[in-house]
C-alpha positions as CSV (number, residue, x, y, z in Angstrom):
1,M,-179.0,103.1,66.4
2,P,-177.9,99.6,67.7
3,S,-176.7,97.1,65.2
4,A,-175.5,93.5,65.5
5,E,-171.8,92.9,65.9
6,L,-169.8,91.6,63.0
7,T,-169.1,87.9,63.2
8,P,-165.9,86.2,62.2
9,P,-167.5,84.6,59.1
10,E,-168.9,88.0,58.1
11,A,-165.5,89.7,58.5
12,A,-164.0,87.1,56.3
13,R,-166.7,87.6,53.7
14,W,-166.3,91.4,53.7
15,A,-162.5,91.1,53.5
16,A,-162.8,88.8,50.5
17,R,-165.2,91.2,48.8
18,A,-162.6,93.9,49.3
19,G,-159.9,91.7,47.7
20,L,-158.2,91.0,51.0
21,P,-158.7,87.3,51.7
22,L,-157.9,86.5,55.4
23,P,-156.3,83.4,56.8
24,D,-158.7,81.4,58.9
25,D,-156.9,82.2,62.1
26,R,-157.4,86.0,61.6
27,H,-161.2,86.0,61.2
28,A,-162.0,86.5,64.9
29,A,-159.3,89.1,65.4
30,V,-160.5,91.2,62.4
31,A,-164.1,90.9,63.6
32,A,-163.2,92.1,67.1
33,T,-161.1,95.0,65.8
34,A,-164.0,96.1,63.4
35,N,-166.5,95.9,66.3
36,H,-164.2,98.0,68.5
37,I,-163.8,100.6,65.8
38,H,-167.6,100.6,65.3
39,S,-168.2,101.2,69.0
40,V,-165.8,104.2,69.1
41,V,-167.3,105.7,66.0
42,A,-170.8,105.3,67.5
43,V,-169.8,107.3,70.6
44,L,-168.3,110.0,68.3
45,R,-171.6,110.2,66.4
46,E,-173.4,111.0,69.6
47,L,-171.3,114.1,70.3
48,D,-172.8,117.5,69.5
49,F,-170.2,119.6,67.6
50,G,-172.8,122.3,66.7
51,D,-170.7,125.2,68.1
52,T,-167.3,123.9,67.2
53,P,-165.5,125.8,64.5
54,P,-164.0,123.8,61.6
55,G,-160.4,122.9,61.8
56,S,-159.5,125.5,59.3
57,A,-160.4,128.2,61.9
58,Y,-157.5,127.1,64.1
59,R,-154.2,128.9,63.8
60,A,-151.2,127.1,65.3
61,G,-149.0,129.3,67.4
62,E,-151.6,132.0,67.9
63,E,-152.9,130.6,71.2
64,K,-152.3,132.7,74.4
65,P,-150.2,131.0,77.1
66,G,-152.4,130.4,80.2
67,A,-155.6,131.2,78.4
68,T,-158.6,129.2,79.5
69,A,-161.0,129.9,76.7
């Protein structure tokens, strides 16, 4: 699901709505960071975790040395 990238003015507006007003020189950096995070999350959403057990099924220290699966 493609979406338009966040622009610096939009980043400033969203930050202000969240009670975090940004200095003018930070708008572009915040927009770039938000766009990068969005691109990473978009890739993660495409992964199929259907057969992956939940994290609570993992028991630290119980893995076998040299085991492949």
